[in-house]
Biotite code that builds the C-alpha atoms (Angstrom):
import biotite.structure as struc

atoms = struc.array([
    struc.Atom([-15.072, -13.141, -35.858], chain_id="A", res_id=1, res_name="MET", atom_name="CA", element="C"),
    struc.Atom([-15.922, -16.041, -38.119], chain_id="A", res_id=2, res_name="PRO", atom_name="CA", element="C"),
    struc.Atom([-19.231, -17.833, -37.742], chain_id="A", res_id=3, res_name="LEU", atom_name="CA", element="C"),
    struc.Atom([-19.116, -21.067, -35.671], chain_id="A", res_id=4, res_name="PRO", atom_name="CA", element="C"),
    struc.Atom([-18.457, -24.347, -37.495], chain_id="A", res_id=5, res_name="ASP", atom_name="CA", element="C"),
    struc.Atom([-21.977, -25.595, -36.965], chain_id="A", res_id=6, res_name="PHE", atom_name="CA", element="C"),
    struc.Atom([-23.411, -22.606, -38.866], chain_id="A", res_id=7, res_name="ILE", atom_name="CA", element="C"),
    struc.Atom([-20.872, -22.875, -41.618], chain_id="A", res_id=8, res_name="ARG", atom_name="CA", element="C"),
    struc.Atom([-21.878, -26.533, -41.929], chain_id="A", res_id=9, res_name="ALA", atom_name="CA", element="C"),
    struc.Atom([-25.454, -25.551, -42.776], chain_id="A", res_id=10, res_name="MET", atom_name="CA", element="C"),
    struc.Atom([-26.498, -25.766, -46.373], chain_id="A", res_id=11, res_name="PRO", atom_name="CA", element="C"),
    struc.Atom([-25.071, -23.273, -48.772], chain_id="A", res_id=12, res_name="THR", atom_name="CA", element="C"),
    struc.Atom([-27.119, -21.358, -51.263], chain_id="A", res_id=13, res_name="LEU", atom_name="CA", element="C"),
    struc.Atom([-26.930, -20.879, -54.987], chain_id="A", res_id=14, res_name="ASP", atom_name="CA", element="C"),
    struc.Atom([-26.581, -17.087, -55.023], chain_id="A", res_id=15, res_name="ILE", atom_name="CA", element="C"),
    struc.Atom([-25.394, -14.963, -58.003], chain_id="A", res_id=16, res_name="PRO", atom_name="CA", element="C"),
    struc.Atom([-22.028, -14.223, -56.522], chain_id="A", res_id=17, res_name="PHE", atom_name="CA", element="C"),
    struc.Atom([-18.757, -16.207, -56.473], chain_id="A", res_id=18, res_name="PRO", atom_name="CA", element="C"),
    struc.Atom([-17.817, -17.994, -53.237], chain_id="A", res_id=19, res_name="ASP", atom_name="CA", element="C"),
    struc.Atom([-14.721, -15.853, -52.854], chain_id="A", res_id=20, res_name="ASP", atom_name="CA", element="C"),
    struc.Atom([-16.976, -12.731, -52.707], chain_id="A", res_id=21, res_name="VAL", atom_name="CA", element="C"),
    struc.Atom([-19.684, -13.921, -50.301], chain_id="A", res_id=22, res_name="VAL", atom_name="CA", element="C"),
    struc.Atom([-20.595, -17.170, -48.608], chain_id="A", res_id=23, res_name="SER", atom_name="CA", element="C"),
    struc.Atom([-24.151, -17.970, -47.498], chain_id="A", res_id=24, res_name="ALA", atom_name="CA", element="C"),
    struc.Atom([-25.344, -20.640, -45.080], chain_id="A", res_id=25, res_name="ASN", atom_name="CA", element="C"),
    struc.Atom([-29.028, -21.094, -44.627], chain_id="A", res_id=26, res_name="ALA", atom_name="CA", element="C"),
    struc.Atom([-31.899, -22.477, -42.654], chain_id="A", res_id=27, res_name="VAL", atom_name="CA", element="C"),
    struc.Atom([-35.107, -22.914, -44.625], chain_id="A", res_id=28, res_name="ARG", atom_name="CA", element="C"),
    struc.Atom([-38.727, -23.529, -43.567], chain_id="A", res_id=29, res_name="SER", atom_name="CA", element="C"),
    struc.Atom([-42.054, -23.173, -45.160], chain_id="A", res_id=30, res_name="GLU", atom_name="CA", element="C"),
    struc.Atom([-42.323, -19.756, -43.476], chain_id="A", res_id=31, res_name="ALA", atom_name="CA", element="C"),
    struc.Atom([-39.098, -18.266, -44.737], chain_id="A", res_id=32, res_name="GLY", atom_name="CA", element="C"),
    struc.Atom([-35.347, -18.377, -45.255], chain_id="A", res_id=33, res_name="LEU", atom_name="CA", element="C"),
    struc.Atom([-32.646, -17.482, -42.683], chain_id="A", res_id=34, res_name="VAL", atom_name="CA", element="C"),
    struc.Atom([-29.234, -16.676, -44.252], chain_id="A", res_id=35, res_name="VAL", atom_name="CA", element="C"),
    struc.Atom([-25.873, -16.143, -42.603], chain_id="A", res_id=36, res_name="PHE", atom_name="CA", element="C"),
    struc.Atom([-23.867, -14.015, -45.127], chain_id="A", res_id=37, res_name="PHE", atom_name="CA", element="C"),
    struc.Atom([-20.085, -13.605, -44.817], chain_id="A", res_id=38, res_name="THR", atom_name="CA", element="C"),
    struc.Atom([-18.649, -11.010, -47.208], chain_id="A", res_id=39, res_name="PHE", atom_name="CA", element="C"),
    struc.Atom([-15.025, -11.813, -48.277], chain_id="A", res_id=40, res_name="HIS", atom_name="CA", element="C"),
    struc.Atom([-14.795, -8.935, -50.764], chain_id="A", res_id=41, res_name="LYS", atom_name="CA", element="C"),
    struc.Atom([-16.517, -5.558, -51.170], chain_id="A", res_id=42, res_name="ASP", atom_name="CA", element="C"),
    struc.Atom([-19.942, -5.955, -52.803], chain_id="A", res_id=43, res_name="LEU", atom_name="CA", element="C"),
    struc.Atom([-22.280, -3.359, -54.360], chain_id="A", res_id=44, res_name="ASP", atom_name="CA", element="C"),
    struc.Atom([-25.705, -4.931, -54.894], chain_id="A", res_id=45, res_name="LEU", atom_name="CA", element="C"),
    struc.Atom([-27.757, -2.867, -57.339], chain_id="A", res_id=46, res_name="PRO", atom_name="CA", element="C"),
    struc.Atom([-31.304, -1.695, -56.731], chain_id="A", res_id=47, res_name="ALA", atom_name="CA", element="C"),
    struc.Atom([-33.852, -4.491, -56.736], chain_id="A", res_id=48, res_name="HIS", atom_name="CA", element="C"),
    struc.Atom([-37.065, -5.579, -54.971], chain_id="A", res_id=49, res_name="ALA", atom_name="CA", element="C"),
    struc.Atom([-38.633, -8.742, -53.630], chain_id="A", res_id=50, res_name="HIS", atom_name="CA", element="C"),
    struc.Atom([-40.775, -9.749, -50.692], chain_id="A", res_id=51, res_name="LYS", atom_name="CA", element="C"),
    struc.Atom([-40.084, -8.667, -47.101], chain_id="A", res_id=52, res_name="ALA", atom_name="CA", element="C"),
    struc.Atom([-36.580, -9.014, -45.605], chain_id="A", res_id=53, res_name="GLN", atom_name="CA", element="C"),
    struc.Atom([-35.318, -8.415, -42.060], chain_id="A", res_id=54, res_name="TRP", atom_name="CA", element="C"),
    struc.Atom([-31.663, -8.471, -41.039], chain_id="A", res_id=55, res_name="GLY", atom_name="CA", element="C"),
    struc.Atom([-29.060, -7.554, -38.474], chain_id="A", res_id=56, res_name="THR", atom_name="CA", element="C"),
    struc.Atom([-25.424, -6.780, -38.740], chain_id="A", res_id=57, res_name="VAL", atom_name="CA", element="C"),
    struc.Atom([-23.129, -9.072, -36.725], chain_id="A", res_id=58, res_name="ILE", atom_name="CA", element="C"),
    struc.Atom([-19.765, -7.646, -37.778], chain_id="A", res_id=59, res_name="GLU", atom_name="CA", element="C"),
    struc.Atom([-18.715, -4.793, -40.146], chain_id="A", res_id=60, res_name="GLY", atom_name="CA", element="C"),
    struc.Atom([-21.250, -2.502, -41.628], chain_id="A", res_id=61, res_name="GLN", atom_name="CA", element="C"),
    struc.Atom([-23.589, -2.039, -44.579], chain_id="A", res_id=62, res_name="ILE", atom_name="CA", element="C"),
    struc.Atom([-24.908, 1.035, -46.374], chain_id="A", res_id=63, res_name="ALA", atom_name="CA", element="C"),
    struc.Atom([-28.498, 0.179, -47.213], chain_id="A", res_id=64, res_name="LEU", atom_name="CA", element="C"),
    struc.Atom([-30.639, 2.363, -49.467], chain_id="A", res_id=65, res_name="THR", atom_name="CA", element="C"),
    struc.Atom([-34.364, 1.805, -49.236], chain_id="A", res_id=66, res_name="ILE", atom_name="CA", element="C"),
    struc.Atom([-36.640, 3.769, -51.505], chain_id="A", res_id=67, res_name="ASP", atom_name="CA", element="C"),
    struc.Atom([-33.931, 6.404, -52.051], chain_id="A", res_id=68, res_name="GLY", atom_name="CA", element="C"),
    struc.Atom([-32.918, 6.880, -48.403], chain_id="A", res_id=69, res_name="THR", atom_name="CA", element="C"),
    struc.Atom([-29.418, 5.547, -47.370], chain_id="A", res_id=70, res_name="THR", atom_name="CA", element="C"),
    struc.Atom([-28.578, 4.596, -43.825], chain_id="A", res_id=71, res_name="ARG", atom_name="CA", element="C"),
    struc.Atom([-25.455, 2.882, -42.435], chain_id="A", res_id=72, res_name="THR", atom_name="CA", element="C"),
    struc.Atom([-25.980, -0.077, -40.164], chain_id="A", res_id=73, res_name="TYR", atom_name="CA", element="C"),
    struc.Atom([-23.294, -1.421, -37.746], chain_id="A", res_id=74, res_name="ARG", atom_name="CA", element="C"),
    struc.Atom([-22.997, -4.413, -35.390], chain_id="A", res_id=75, res_name="PRO", atom_name="CA", element="C"),
    struc.Atom([-26.238, -4.824, -33.414], chain_id="A", res_id=76, res_name="GLY", atom_name="CA", element="C"),
    struc.Atom([-28.285, -2.669, -35.798], chain_id="A", res_id=77, res_name="ASP", atom_name="CA", element="C"),
    struc.Atom([-31.257, -4.322, -37.476], chain_id="A", res_id=78, res_name="SER", atom_name="CA", element="C"),
    struc.Atom([-33.101, -3.276, -40.618], chain_id="A", res_id=79, res_name="TYR", atom_name="CA", element="C"),
    struc.Atom([-36.466, -4.115, -42.161], chain_id="A", res_id=80, res_name="SER", atom_name="CA", element="C"),
    struc.Atom([-37.214, -3.916, -45.859], chain_id="A", res_id=81, res_name="ILE", atom_name="CA", element="C"),
    struc.Atom([-40.906, -3.976, -46.674], chain_id="A", res_id=82, res_name="PRO", atom_name="CA", element="C"),
    struc.Atom([-42.216, -6.249, -49.381], chain_id="A", res_id=83, res_name="SER", atom_name="CA", element="C"),
    struc.Atom([-41.754, -4.621, -52.836], chain_id="A", res_id=84, res_name="GLY", atom_name="CA", element="C"),
    struc.Atom([-39.456, -1.836, -51.556], chain_id="A", res_id=85, res_name="ALA", atom_name="CA", element="C"),
    struc.Atom([-36.694, -0.955, -54.043], chain_id="A", res_id=86, res_name="VAL", atom_name="CA", element="C"),
    struc.Atom([-33.336, -1.317, -52.219], chain_id="A", res_id=87, res_name="HIS", atom_name="CA", element="C"),
    struc.Atom([-29.589, -1.465, -52.825], chain_id="A", res_id=88, res_name="ALA", atom_name="CA", element="C"),
    struc.Atom([-26.678, -2.200, -50.496], chain_id="A", res_id=89, res_name="VAL", atom_name="CA", element="C"),
    struc.Atom([-22.945, -1.566, -50.300], chain_id="A", res_id=90, res_name="LYS", atom_name="CA", element="C"),
    struc.Atom([-21.078, -4.098, -48.119], chain_id="A", res_id=91, res_name="VAL", atom_name="CA", element="C"),
    struc.Atom([-17.372, -3.959, -47.356], chain_id="A", res_id=92, res_name="PRO", atom_name="CA", element="C"),
    struc.Atom([-15.279, -7.057, -46.967], chain_id="A", res_id=93, res_name="ALA", atom_name="CA", element="C"),
    struc.Atom([-15.310, -8.599, -43.467], chain_id="A", res_id=94, res_name="GLY", atom_name="CA", element="C"),
    struc.Atom([-19.001, -7.845, -42.915], chain_id="A", res_id=95, res_name="THR", atom_name="CA", element="C"),
    struc.Atom([-21.306, -10.614, -41.519], chain_id="A", res_id=96, res_name="VAL", atom_name="CA", element="C"),
    struc.Atom([-25.017, -10.264, -41.485], chain_id="A", res_id=97, res_name="VAL", atom_name="CA", element="C"),
    struc.Atom([-28.073, -12.458, -40.851], chain_id="A", res_id=98, res_name="VAL", atom_name="CA", element="C"),
    struc.Atom([-30.968, -11.897, -43.165], chain_id="A", res_id=99, res_name="ASP", atom_name="CA", element="C"),
    struc.Atom([-34.462, -13.422, -42.951], chain_id="A", res_id=100, res_name="VAL", atom_name="CA", element="C"),
    struc.Atom([-36.402, -13.533, -46.139], chain_id="A", res_id=101, res_name="PHE", atom_name="CA", element="C"),
    struc.Atom([-40.199, -13.867, -46.327], chain_id="A", res_id=102, res_name="GLU", atom_name="CA", element="C"),
    struc.Atom([-39.709, -16.083, -49.415], chain_id="A", res_id=103, res_name="GLU", atom_name="CA", element="C"),
    struc.Atom([-38.562, -19.524, -48.408], chain_id="A", res_id=104, res_name="PRO", atom_name="CA", element="C"),
    struc.Atom([-37.317, -20.069, -52.028], chain_id="A", res_id=105, res_name="ASP", atom_name="CA", element="C"),
    struc.Atom([-35.591, -16.689, -52.439], chain_id="A", res_id=106, res_name="ARG", atom_name="CA", element="C"),
    struc.Atom([-32.326, -18.568, -53.220], chain_id="A", res_id=107, res_name="TYR", atom_name="CA", element="C"),
    struc.Atom([-32.105, -22.343, -53.893], chain_id="A", res_id=108, res_name="PRO", atom_name="CA", element="C"),
    struc.Atom([-30.058, -24.588, -51.688], chain_id="A", res_id=109, res_name="LEU", atom_name="CA", element="C"),
    struc.Atom([-26.946, -26.155, -53.267], chain_id="A", res_id=110, res_name="ARG", atom_name="CA", element="C"),
])
């Protein structure tokens, strides 16, 4: 199920992936950044760390590894990544997630 037009009309982000791989629409405040990610192609994001992140799977699934432990999340599942935790993710095409980042400037708006 594609995201509604009003969400896809929200600002896009300058993320380090091509638009044909993943699209990202965002809401930013001084308290954080809410991002609606739609994955058009499979994506393997290597291990990295940043401030806290919380998310939920809307459609599809993700395999999220946090501090060496991997768990698969499916629609309706939520995850929480503590600030500074090393994590990596494998996301198949067709997945839609909502992520909330503690850092309001995690990704710049386009």
